[in-house]
Structures are given as structure tokens and as C-alpha cells.
C-alpha positions in Angstrom: -64.1 30.4 134.0 -67.9 30.6 134.4 -68.3 27.0 133.5 -65.6 26.0 135.9 -67.2 27.9 138.8 -70.6 26.4 138.0 -69.1 22.9 138.0 -67.3 23.6 141.2 -70.5 25.0 142.9 -72.5 22.0 141.7 -69.8 19.7 143.1 -69.7 21.4 146.5 -73.5 21.3 146.7 -73.5 17.5 146.0 -70.7 17.0 148.5 -72.5 19.0 151.2 -75.6 17.0 150.6 -73.7 13.7 150.8 -71.9 14.7 154.0 -75.3 15.7 155.5 -76.6 12.3 154.4 -73.8 10.5 156.2 -74.7 12.3 159.4 -78.3 11.4 158.8 -77.4 7.7 158.3 -75.3 7.7 161.5 -78.0 9.5 163.5 -80.9 7.4 162.2 -80.0 3.7 162.0 -83.6 2.8 161.2 -83.9 5.1 158.2 -86.3 4.0 155.5 -85.2 2.0 152.6 -86.3 4.7 150.2 -84.2 7.3 151.9 -81.2 4.9 152.0 -81.6 4.2 148.3 -81.8 7.9 147.5 -78.6 8.5 149.6 -76.9 5.6 147.7 -77.8 7.2 144.4 -76.4 10.5 145.5 -73.1 8.9 146.6 -72.8 6.8 143.4 -73.4 9.9 141.2 -70.9 12.0 143.1 -68.3 9.2 142.9 -68.9 8.8 139.2 -68.5 12.5 138.7 -65.2 12.4 140.5 -64.0 9.4 138.4 -64.8 11.4 135.3 -62.6 14.2 136.5 -59.7 11.8 137.2 -59.6 9.8 134.0 -61.7 6.9 135.5 -59.5 6.4 138.6 -59.9 7.4 142.2 -58.2 10.7 143.0 -54.6 10.1 144.2 -53.7 10.5 147.9 -52.9 14.2 148.6 -55.2 15.5 145.9 -57.9 17.8 147.2 -60.6 15.4 146.1 -59.1 12.4 148.0 -60.9 13.2 151.3 -64.2 13.7 149.6 -63.7 10.4 147.8 -63.1 8.6 151.1 -66.2 10.1 152.7 -68.4 9.3 149.8 -67.1 5.7 149.6 -68.0 5.2 153.3 -71.4 6.7 152.7 -72.0 4.2 149.9 -70.9 1.3 152.2 -73.3 2.6 154.9 -76.2 2.7 152.4 -75.5 -0.9 151.3 -75.6 -1.9 155.0 -78.9 -0.1 155.5 -80.3 -1.7 152.4 -79.4 -5.1 153.7 -76.7 -5.7 151.1 -74.2 -6.8 153.7 -71.7 -8.6 151.3 -71.4 -5.4 149.3 -71.0 -3.3 152.4 -68.3 -5.7 153.8 -66.3 -5.6 150.6 -66.5 -1.8 150.5 -65.3 -1.7 154.1 -62.5 -4.1 153.4 -61.3 -1.9 150.5 -61.5 1.2 152.7 -59.6 -0.5 155.5 -56.9 -1.6 153.1 -56.5 2.0 151.8 -57.0 3.9 155.0 -56.0 1.5 157.8 -56.1 4.1 160.6 -59.5 5.5 159.8 -61.7 4.6 162.8 -65.1 5.0 161.1 -64.3 2.1 158.7 -63.9 -0.3 161.6 -67.1 1.0 163.3 -69.2 0.3 160.2 -67.5 -3.0 159.5 -68.1 -4.2 163.0 -71.9 -3.8 162.6 -71.7 -5.5 159.2 -69.9 -8.5 160.7 -72.5 -8.7 163.5 -75.2 -8.8 160.9 -73.4 -11.6 159.1 -73.0 -13.5 162.3 -69.2 -13.2 162.5 -68.8 -12.2 166.1 -65.1 -12.8 166.2 -64.4 -10.5 163.3 -66.8 -7.9 164.8 -64.9 -8.1 168.1 -61.6 -7.6 166.3 -63.0 -4.5 164.6 -64.3 -3.2 167.9 -60.8 -3.6 169.4 -59.2 -1.9 166.5 -61.7 1.0 166.7 -60.7 1.5 170.4 -57.0 1.2 169.6 -57.4 4.1 167.1 -58.6 6.4 169.9 -62.3 6.2 169.1 -65.2 4.5 170.9 -66.4 4.9 174.4 -66.2 2.9 177.7 -69.5 1.1 176.9 -67.9 -0.5 173.8 -64.9 -1.6 175.9 -67.2 -3.1 178.5 -69.2 -5.0 175.8 -66.0 -6.5 174.4 -64.8 -7.4 177.9 -68.0 -9.3 178.5 -67.8 -11.5 175.4 -68.6 -15.2 176.0 -65.6 -17.3 177.1 -65.2 -20.9 175.9 -65.5 -22.5 179.3 -65.3 -26.0 177.8 -61.6 -25.2 176.9 -59.8 -24.0 180.0 -56.7 -22.9 178.2 -58.6 -20.9 175.6 -60.8 -19.5 178.3 -57.8 -18.3 180.2 -56.2 -16.7 177.1 -59.5 -15.0 176.2 -59.8 -13.5 179.7 -56.2 -12.3 179.6 -57.0 -10.6 176.3 -60.1 -9.0 177.8 -58.1 -7.9 180.8 -55.5 -6.2 178.6 -58.3 -4.4 176.7 -60.0 -3.2 179.9 -56.7 -1.9 181.3 -56.0 -0.1 178.1 -59.5 1.4 178.2 -59.0 2.5 181.8 -56.0 4.5 180.8 -58.3 6.5 178.6 -61.2 6.6 181.0 -59.7 6.3 184.5 -62.8 7.4 186.3 -65.2 5.0 184.6 -66.7 2.6 187.2 -68.0 0.0 184.8 -64.5 -0.6 183.4 -63.2 -0.9 187.0 -65.9 -3.6 187.7 -64.9 -5.5 184.6 -61.2 -5.5 185.7 -62.2 -6.8 189.2 -64.4 -9.5 187.6 -61.7 -10.7 185.2 -59.0 -10.7 188.0 -61.3 -12.8 190.1 -62.1 -15.2 187.3 -58.3 -15.6 186.6 -57.7 -16.2 190.3 -55.1 -13.4 190.3 -55.7 -12.6 194.0 -52.6 -10.5 194.4 -53.5 -8.1 191.6 -57.1 -8.1 192.7 -56.2 -7.2 196.3 -53.8 -4.5 195.2 -56.3 -2.9 192.8 -59.1 -3.0 195.4 -56.9 -1.5 198.1 -55.7 1.3 195.8 -59.3 2.3 194.9 -60.7 2.0 198.4 -57.8 4.1 199.7 -57.6 6.8 197.0 -60.5 6.4 194.5 -63.7 8.3 194.3 -66.8 7.1 196.1 -68.2 6.1 192.7 -65.2 3.9 192.1 -65.3 2.5 195.7 -68.9 1.4 195.2 -68.0 -0.2 191.9 -65.1 -2.2 193.5 -67.2 -3.3 196.5 -70.1 -4.4 194.3 -67.8 -6.3 192.0 -66.0 -8.0 194.8 -69.3 -9.0 196.4 -70.6 -10.4 193.2 -67.4 -12.3 192.7 -67.7 -13.8 196.2 -64.6 -11.9 197.4 -66.3 -10.1 200.3 -63.5 -11.2 202.6 -61.1 -9.1 200.6 -63.1 -6.0 201.4 -62.9 -6.8 205.1 -59.2 -7.4 205.0 -58.6 -4.1 203.1 -60.8 -2.0 205.4 -58.9 -3.3 208.4 -55.8 -1.7 207.0 -57.3 1.7 206.3 -58.0 4.7 208.5 -61.8 4.9 208.8 -61.7 8.7 208.9 -62.6 8.9 205.2 -65.8 7.0 205.9 -66.9 9.3 208.8 -65.9 12.6 207.2 -66.7 12.5 203.5 -64.4 14.4 201.1 -65.7 17.6 199.5 -66.5 15.9 196.2 -68.6 13.1 197.8 -72.0 12.6 196.3 -74.9 11.5 198.5 -75.9 8.5 196.4 -72.4 7.0 196.3 -71.6 7.4 200.0 -75.0 5.9 201.0 -74.6 3.1 198.5 -71.2 2.3 200.0 -72.9 2.0 203.4 -75.5 -0.3 201.9 -72.9 -2.5 200.2 -70.9 -2.8 203.5 -74.2 -3.7 205.2 -74.9 -6.5 202.7 -71.4 -7.8 203.3 -72.0 -7.9 207.1 -69.4 -5.2 207.7 -71.5 -3.5 210.3 -69.0 -1.1 211.7 -67.9 0.1 208.2 -71.5 0.4 207.2 -72.3 2.5 210.2 -69.3 4.8 209.6 -70.3 5.3 205.9 -73.9 5.9 206.9 -72.9 8.5 209.4 -70.9 10.2 206.7 -73.9 10.0 204.4 -76.1 11.7 207.1 -73.6 14.6 207.1 -73.9 14.9 203.4 -77.7 14.7 203.5 -77.9 17.5 206.1 -75.6 19.7 204.0 -77.6 19.0 200.9 -80.9 19.6 202.6 -79.8 23.0 204.0 -78.6 24.1 200.6 -82.0 23.6 198.9 -84.1 26.7 198.3 -87.7 25.6 199.3 -89.1 28.0 196.7 -87.0 26.7 193.8 -88.6 24.5 191.1 -88.4 20.9 192.1 -87.2 21.9 195.6 -90.0 20.0 197.3 -89.2 16.8 195.3 -85.5 17.1 196.2 -86.4 17.4 199.9 -88.6 14.3 199.7 -85.7 12.5 198.0 -83.3 13.5 200.7 -85.8 12.4 203.4 -85.8 9.0 201.8 -82.0 8.8 201.7 -81.9 9.8 205.3 -84.3 6.9 206.1 -81.9 4.5 204.3 -78.9 5.8 206.2 -80.8 5.5 209.5 -81.7 1.9 208.7 -78.1 1.1 208.0 -77.2 2.6 211.4 -79.9 0.4 213.0 -82.0 3.4 214.1 -85.2 1.7 212.9 -87.8 3.7 214.7 -86.5 7.0 213.3 -86.3 5.3 209.8 -89.9 4.1 210.2 -91.1 7.6 211.1 -89.5 9.0 207.9 -90.9 6.2 205.8 -94.4 6.8 207.2 -94.0 10.5 206.4 -93.0 9.8 202.8 -96.0 7.5 202.4 -98.3 10.3 203.7 -96.8 12.6 201.1 -97.5 10.0 198.3 -93.8 9.7 197.5 -92.8 6.4 195.6 -95.3 4.0 197.3 -93.7 0.9 195.7 -90.4 1.5 197.5 -91.6 2.9 200.8 -94.4 0.4 201.4 -91.6 -2.2 201.2 -89.4 -0.2 203.4 -92.1 0.0 206.1 -92.3 -3.8 206.1 -88.5 -4.0 206.7 -88.6 -1.4 209.4 -91.4 -3.1 211.3 -89.7 -6.5 211.0 -86.5 -5.0 212.4 -88.4 -3.6 215.3 -90.0 -7.0 216.0 -93.5 -5.8 215.4 -94.5 -8.9 213.5 -98.3 -8.3 213.3 -97.9 -4.8 211.9 -95.2 -6.1 209.6 -97.5 -8.8 208.2 -100.3 -6.3 207.7 -97.8 -3.9 205.9 -96.7 -6.7 203.7 -100.3 -7.4 202.7 -100.8 -3.7 201.9 -97.6 -3.8 199.8 -98.8 -6.8 197.8 -102.3 -5.2 197.4 -100.7 -2.0 196.0 -98.7 -4.0 193.4 -102.0 -5.7 192.3 -103.7 -2.4 192.2 -101.2 -1.0 189.7 -101.1 -4.2 187.7 -97.6 -5.3 188.6 -96.2 -8.4 190.3 -94.5 -7.8 193.7 -90.8 -7.3 193.4 -89.1 -9.3 196.3 -85.9 -7.3 195.8 -87.6 -4.2 197.2 -87.8 -6.1 200.6 -84.0 -6.1 200.6 -84.2 -2.4 201.6 -82.2 -0.4 202.5 
């Protein structure tokens, strides 16, 4: 009995070490070759010990050792991958997938192995399988949806986009609030010229979605050249939701919505959203304790957001006064020097605007950067 207990204790110690090693491999993809080789030896030795206990064969399914065998086999494949022995890692993953076809971790590892071997199609297939098994995250689904499409073959391109659309819709069922997935669905519907579905989805989100989702939809439609669809939908909706933001509205989303409408030339909707944003800004400002840590910074940030909202509303003099106050407080000079240029141009003060532009350029040179023209698209 003593020998049995000692053997069992040694086995458990090896297993715990191997499982810890698996976590280490997953957490540190740039682990050193020496550490990877040491982990491989641990896994190989533990697997050999298990083979010895089972007459030279893997433990049968249902045996208490079967789960440990599976984990150790995956660790061995991971170590081969880390050591650059991709063919061995791929074969090990294939064997594991054949025996445990519903184990997500196998497909996750095999995907990165395929990528290293340059087999993007196989890597994509493993990524899809990984998602199908309930693993993964929205970022993986977005990456798969953005795979290159064979534009030189229209029919193949259409089929690829339909497949990507199915993947995105399946992912949205798991992560219905994810804005990046929503943007991909809009992009694919536009590319497929499915205007009816595109219009229906956009109308649903603008009418019932969160502000985060609304921003995602409007941005995606603008980028797809479908700004007219936004105008058509807004004409059918009661604008009350723009003027009186719902309780869960976040300042950034409501203000960004106003800016997006502004860029699309939807002046009235932009003004309504900006008015709603001003309400949120006032509520947020009143809720800040001036003595709390970071309270001053938060108030400066809200002052900047108020300036943006006023600019969308066309209240340029008030916006300029806030921008000037932010510059006096040394808050984000790169942004607010550009904002001052825009305000002065909007007010028709060309001489001061030109001088402000020169100051903006000089500041960039002073900090060793090149002027970013996108900043002059403020707000």
C-alpha cells in the first residue's frame, strides 16, 4: 500500500506540474526554447509512465487516466509548436482531433500551427470549428469575417461573403451587444448588395439598439457609402430618443452619434443628438466629486466633450471659449490646438485661424511628430 501511495503521489505531482506548464505555455507564447524543451520532457515522461501502467497503450476512454492523457498529449503538441517543430505539432493535433472531435482547445492550437505553415484556409476552418464548439471571442469571429475575398472570381467571392455573413450572424447570437460584429454584418450586406436586409437591420438597431450599436451601424453605413440609408431611416423614427437620452446612454456614444450625423450632413439629427449629449454631460459633471482622485481630469474631459457638442450645434463661439480654457489648463494640446483652428475657421476669423494653424504645426514639430490632418476634422 505504501508503494502504491508513493507512486500515486508522484504521479499527481507530475500531473500538477504538467498542467501548470500548459497554463504557462498558453499565457506566455514567447516562452524560451529551454523552458519549452523542459516542458516537453515532462510531458513525454508522464505519458511514458502512463503507457507503462496500461500495457503500452493509451488509457481507454472512461478510465480515470484518460483525461490526464488528453491534457498531456495537448501539452506535448504545444511544446512542439513552441520549438518550431510544426509538422509534429500538426500530426499530434490531427490525432487529438480524431479522438476528441469536440475539444475546442485542439482546434485553437491547430489553427496557429496551420498559420505557421502558411495554410490559411485550414487555419480559418479550425477557427470556425473553434467558434462552433462554443469557444472563442468576438475578435476571432471578426478576424474570420475579414478574410480576403477572391475578387477576381465573382462567384467565389459571393460564396465567401455569404459564408462570412453566416459566421457573423451566428457569432452575433452569442454576443448580441458586440458592435464590431454588427459592423461586419453591415459591411457584408453592403458588399452583397442585399439592400433590403441592410435597411431592415439598420432600422432595427437605430430604433431599438444601444447607442454603442447605433454608432457602429452609422459608421459602417458611412464607410460603405450608404449614408442615404441612414437619412431614410431617421425620417421614419421619432426623434425623441435623440433629444432625451435613455438612462443607460454613455456620453461618448451619444456624442459620437452626433458627430457621425454631422459628417453625413444630417444637420438636424446631429443637433438633436448633440443636445442629448449636452444633457448627459451636465448630469455627469454634477455627479463628479471635485475632491475625488482624478476628479479634475474628469472635469477637463467633460469640458472637452461639451466643446465638441457645442461645435456640432454650431455654437462656435462657446466652443472656442471652452477650447481656449482647455489650452490654458494644458489639457491635450495636440487635439485642442487643432480644435481652435476649426472654431476660428467656422467663425470666419481667417487671420487668427491661420496663426492658430501655424501654432498647431509648430507644436507638432516641437514634440517631434508630423501634423495629423485628421485632427482638423474636429469635432
